[in-house]
Backbone as CSV, one residue per row, in Angstrom:
resi,resn,N_x,N_y,N_z,CA_x,CA_y,CA_z,C_x,C_y,C_z
1,MET,2.636,-10.760,-3.940,2.345,-9.946,-2.785,2.478,-10.802,-1.531
2,LYS,2.986,-10.189,-0.485,3.219,-10.927,0.748,2.126,-10.700,1.787
3,PHE,1.562,-9.504,1.858,0.539,-9.277,2.877,-0.750,-8.654,2.346
4,LEU,-0.788,-8.300,1.103,-2.033,-7.883,0.467,-2.475,-8.993,-0.477
5,THR,-3.745,-9.011,-0.785,-4.255,-9.941,-1.797,-5.084,-9.137,-2.798
6,THR,-5.230,-9.679,-3.970,-6.035,-9.013,-4.989,-7.479,-8.850,-4.504
7,ASP,-8.012,-9.874,-3.858,-9.387,-9.788,-3.362,-9.534,-8.692,-2.307
8,PHE,-8.548,-8.565,-1.431,-8.596,-7.540,-0.387,-8.487,-6.138,-1.000
9,ILE,-7.634,-6.007,-2.008,-7.499,-4.725,-2.712,-8.825,-4.357,-3.377
10,LYS,-9.453,-5.327,-4.029,-10.731,-5.076,-4.696,-11.803,-4.665,-3.688
11,LEU,-11.816,-5.311,-2.542,-12.779,-4.963,-1.497,-12.547,-3.532,-1.022
12,HIS,-11.294,-3.196,-0.755,-10.953,-1.847,-0.275,-11.313,-0.776,-1.301
13,SER,-11.010,-1.037,-2.554,-11.201,-0.035,-3.601,-12.556,-0.141,-4.304
14,ARG,-13.391,-1.049,-3.838,-14.727,-1.255,-4.393,-14.687,-1.554,-5.887
15,ILE,-13.829,-2.500,-6.231,-13.705,-2.955,-7.619,-14.391,-4.313,-7.701
16,ASP,-15.385,-4.450,-8.554,-16.148,-5.701,-8.591,-16.001,-6.463,-9.907
17,TYR,-14.910,-6.258,-10.603,-14.663,-6.991,-11.840,-13.209,-7.457,-11.841
18,GLY,-12.898,-8.408,-12.692,-11.576,-9.014,-12.687,-10.685,-8.633,-13.846
19,ASP,-11.104,-7.663,-14.625,-10.357,-7.297,-15.824,-8.968,-6.738,-15.523
20,GLU,-8.772,-6.201,-14.328,-7.503,-5.527,-14.027,-6.739,-6.191,-12.895
21,ASP,-6.956,-7.480,-12.679,-6.275,-8.181,-11.591,-4.755,-8.101,-11.711
22,GLU,-4.245,-8.248,-12.922,-2.792,-8.188,-13.112,-2.255,-6.808,-12.723
23,LEU,-2.960,-5.774,-13.099,-2.573,-4.413,-12.739,-2.617,-4.229,-11.221
24,LEU,-3.662,-4.733,-10.580,-3.787,-4.623,-9.127,-2.659,-5.373,-8.415
25,GLU,-2.219,-6.479,-8.967,-1.085,-7.218,-8.384,0.199,-6.393,-8.470
26,ILE,0.400,-5.728,-9.594,1.576,-4.863,-9.740,1.513,-3.723,-8.737
27,TYR,0.344,-3.088,-8.619,0.184,-2.010,-7.645,0.387,-2.532,-6.221
28,GLY,-0.150,-3.715,-5.942,0.002,-4.303,-4.610,1.452,-4.588,-4.269
29,ASP,2.180,-5.199,-5.205,3.612,-5.451,-4.992,4.365,-4.147,-4.774
30,SER,4.063,-3.156,-5.594,4.734,-1.863,-5.483,4.420,-1.176,-4.156
31,ALA,3.173,-1.249,-3.720,2.774,-0.629,-2.456,3.473,-1.303,-1.278
32,GLU,3.511,-2.633,-1.287,4.204,-3.341,-0.209,5.678,-2.951,-0.160
33,THR,6.327,-2.945,-1.306,7.741,-2.584,-1.367,7.957,-1.152,-0.908
34,THR,7.106,-0.246,-1.337,7.232,1.158,-0.948,7.086,1.324,0.558
35,VAL,6.081,0.679,1.140,5.869,0.784,2.586,7.049,0.184,3.352
36,LEU,7.502,-0.978,2.939,8.630,-1.612,3.631,9.896,-0.765,3.518
37,ASN,10.136,-0.192,2.347,11.294,0.694,2.190,11.170,1.931,3.065
38,TYR,9.998,2.497,3.119,9.738,3.687,3.945,9.994,3.370,5.419
39,LEU,9.589,2.176,5.835,9.772,1.769,7.226,11.190,1.305,7.529
40,ASN,11.978,1.076,6.494,13.320,0.516,6.661,13.246,-0.860,7.342
41,ARG,12.272,-1.655,6.904,12.057,-2.989,7.466,11.837,-3.992,6.328
42,THR,11.923,-5.247,6.702,11.585,-6.319,5.769,10.278,-6.959,6.235
43,TYR,9.674,-7.714,5.353,8.464,-8.460,5.713,8.753,-9.389,6.883
44,GLU,9.869,-10.087,6.806,10.249,-11.030,7.858,10.461,-10.315,9.194
45,ASP,11.019,-9.122,9.139,11.228,-8.325,10.346,9.891,-7.991,11.017
46,LEU,8.904,-7.623,10.226,7.584,-7.313,10.782,6.944,-8.551,11.404
47,ILE,7.066,-9.691,10.738,6.510,-10.936,11.267,7.185,-11.288,12.580
48,GLU,8.501,-11.142,12.624,9.242,-11.443,13.848,8.857,-10.500,14.987
49,ALA,8.693,-9.237,14.680,8.406,-8.238,15.718,6.949,-8.260,16.183
50,TYR,5.999,-8.516,15.275,4.577,-8.374,15.598,3.746,-9.643,15.394
51,GLY,4.346,-10.683,14.844,3.609,-11.912,14.586,2.823,-11.880,13.284
52,ASP,2.585,-10.707,12.762,1.880,-10.492,11.501,2.166,-9.051,11.091
53,VAL,1.785,-8.695,9.903,1.924,-7.303,9.477,0.807,-6.527,10.166
54,PRO,1.157,-5.508,10.968,0.119,-4.738,11.673,-0.890,-4.113,10.713
55,ALA,-2.130,-4.043,11.166,-3.223,-3.505,10.353,-2.940,-2.103,9.811
56,PRO,-2.335,-1.182,10.589,-2.073,0.141,10.022,-1.135,0.109,8.811
57,ILE,-0.209,-0.828,8.792,0.710,-0.955,7.660,-0.051,-1.473,6.443
58,LYS,-0.914,-2.450,6.652,-1.747,-2.950,5.550,-2.640,-1.831,5.015
59,HIS,-3.207,-1.066,5.933,-4.082,0.039,5.543,-3.320,1.052,4.695
60,ALA,-2.110,1.403,5.112,-1.291,2.357,4.364,-0.992,1.827,2.960
61,ALA,-0.670,0.547,2.861,-0.394,-0.046,1.547,-1.650,-0.015,0.674
62,LEU,-2.803,-0.287,1.257,-4.052,-0.222,0.504,-4.331,1.196,0.023
63,MET,-4.005,2.195,0.845,-4.184,3.587,0.428,-3.323,3.897,-0.790
64,LEU,-2.092,3.393,-0.794,-1.223,3.610,-1.952,-1.812,2.973,-3.198
65,VAL,-2.244,1.717,-3.080,-2.824,1.025,-4.235,-4.016,1.805,-4.767
66,ASP,-4.893,2.231,-3.874,-6.084,2.954,-4.307,-5.729,4.272,-4.982
67,THR,-4.750,4.982,-4.437,-4.310,6.245,-5.037,-3.745,6.000,-6.426
68,TRP,-2.900,4.993,-6.552,-2.305,4.686,-7.852,-3.364,4.209,-8.842
69,TYR,-4.355,3.472,-8.367,-5.420,2.980,-9.239,-6.271,4.147,-9.746
70,GLN,-6.595,5.073,-8.856,-7.421,6.222,-9.221,-6.698,7.201,-10.142
71,TYR,-5.396,7.390,-9.882,-4.600,8.368,-10.636,-3.465,7.629,-11.331
72,ARG,-3.743,7.039,-12.464,-2.797,6.142,-13.130,-1.619,6.849,-13.766
73,CYS,-1.736,8.103,-14.025,-0.638,8.864,-14.615,-0.097,9.838,-13.579
74,PRO,1.194,10.157,-13.667,1.721,11.148,-12.732,0.967,12.463,-12.869
75,PRO,0.703,13.107,-11.738,-0.015,14.382,-11.817,0.833,15.449,-12.488
76,ILE,0.171,16.384,-13.120,0.904,17.486,-13.734,1.326,18.473,-12.649
77,GLN,2.260,19.300,-12.957,2.854,20.236,-12.004,1.815,21.049,-11.236
78,THR,0.750,21.446,-11.898,-0.215,22.338,-11.252,-1.234,21.611,-10.381
79,SER,-1.286,20.285,-10.475,-2.267,19.559,-9.661,-1.634,18.375,-8.951
80,VAL,-0.593,18.630,-8.216,0.103,17.555,-7.510,-0.827,16.964,-6.468
81,SER,-0.987,15.664,-6.520,-1.833,14.956,-5.566,-0.966,13.960,-4.813
82,MET,-0.871,14.142,-3.520,-0.061,13.243,-2.712,-0.969,12.300,-1.940
83,VAL,-0.375,11.216,-1.440,-1.103,10.313,-0.562,-1.477,11.107,0.686
84,PRO,-2.660,10.912,1.210,-3.100,11.683,2.366,-2.154,11.579,3.567
85,TYR,-2.194,12.590,4.404,-1.394,12.645,5.630,-1.593,11.393,6.477
86,THR,-2.755,10.790,6.380,-3.068,9.581,7.136,-2.018,8.495,6.905
87,PHE,-1.463,8.432,5.724,-0.439,7.431,5.414,0.697,7.498,6.428
88,ASP,1.234,8.695,6.649,2.328,8.866,7.603,1.892,8.507,9.019
89,VAL,0.715,8.926,9.391,0.210,8.654,10.739,0.097,7.152,10.968
90,LEU,-0.314,6.415,9.960,-0.487,4.972,10.090,0.825,4.228,10.261
91,ILE,1.851,4.618,9.510,3.046,3.766,9.506,4.236,4.296,10.288
92,LYS,4.268,5.568,10.621,5.446,6.094,11.337,5.765,5.365,12.642
93,PRO,4.769,4.914,13.411,5.117,4.205,14.651,5.896,2.904,14.428
94,TYR,5.883,2.398,13.214,6.545,1.140,12.905,7.898,1.324,12.221
95,MET,8.313,2.576,12.050,9.587,2.850,11.376,10.759,2.373,12.219
96,LYS,11.732,1.861,11.524,12.968,1.441,12.158,14.038,2.446,11.756
97,LEU,14.578,3.119,12.736,15.554,4.156,12.446,16.965,3.611,12.435
């Protein structure tokens, strides 16, 4: 992971045990990649533009990790659960078109 850490993910998701650290790292890597792809940016691009990864982008990635952690299997057709609208609000200002 480039801008999330396992400890930060655990703090955000209120996880106080270490049994699933490897899983959280996979979710963290996936969330970072998903956010960067959505923004059409690279990690280096964000560092160059902002000096660090902006907090709203980190927050959006944490929301993804938490959603994936809570709902480990794809939802069935009748109960589709998407990431909250807040995700878009947090990261859209940083999109590169």
